[in-house]
C-alpha positions, 0 to 999 in steps of 0.5 A, spaced: 737 864 410 733 868 414 727 868 410 724 865 404 723 858 401 726 853 396 723 851 390 719 845 394 716 850 398 720 848 404 722 855 409 729 857 409 728 861 415 732 859 421 737 854 417 744 854 417 748 859 412 751 856 407 755 861 402 755 860 395 761 859 391 762 866 389 760 868 396 766 863 399 771 867 394 769 874 396 769 872 404 776 869 403 778 875 399 776 880 405 779 876 410 786 875 407 791 876 411 799 878 410 805 879 415 803 878 422 796 876 421 794 883 419 788 884 414 790 886 407 784 890 406 782 895 411 776 897 407 771 893 402 766 896 397 762 890 396 757 890 390 753 884 387 747 883 382 740 882 385 738 875 387 745 873 389 744 872 397 747 879 399 742 880 405 745 874 408 752 875 406 752 882 409 749 880 415 754 874 416 760 879 415 757 884 420 756 879 425 763 876 424 767 883 424 763 885 430 764 879 435 770 875 432 775 880 429 778 882 435 778 889 434 776 894 439 772 900 437 771 897 430 766 900 426 761 897 421 757 901 416 752 897 412 749 902 407 742 901 403 739 906 398 732 905 402 730 904 409 727 898 407 733 895 404 737 897 410 732 894 415 732 887 411 740 886 413 738 888 420 733 883 421 737 878 418 743 880 423 737 879 429 735 873 426 742 870 425 744 872 432 737 869 435 737 862 432 744 861 434 745 855 439 748 857 445 
């Protein structure tokens, strides 16, 4: 998590990202590989209901695809209906990168 607090008021900010079960299934599906370890899916449209951890999941996926996918010149598009929504994802990406141990 990059912002907010749990039910006891403890801040989530700067804690490890622990994906929920539905997020784990989604990630396994997105990263499914076929013959010769090539991705089965080249394009993914991910739609989740409110309060299902979309921001952190998308931030984590963007970082993974940007840094660890092994594709040179790849494009990551993260679209939002409003600028405020887009900035939430961008801010989550920045926070995850800044708080990662080197």
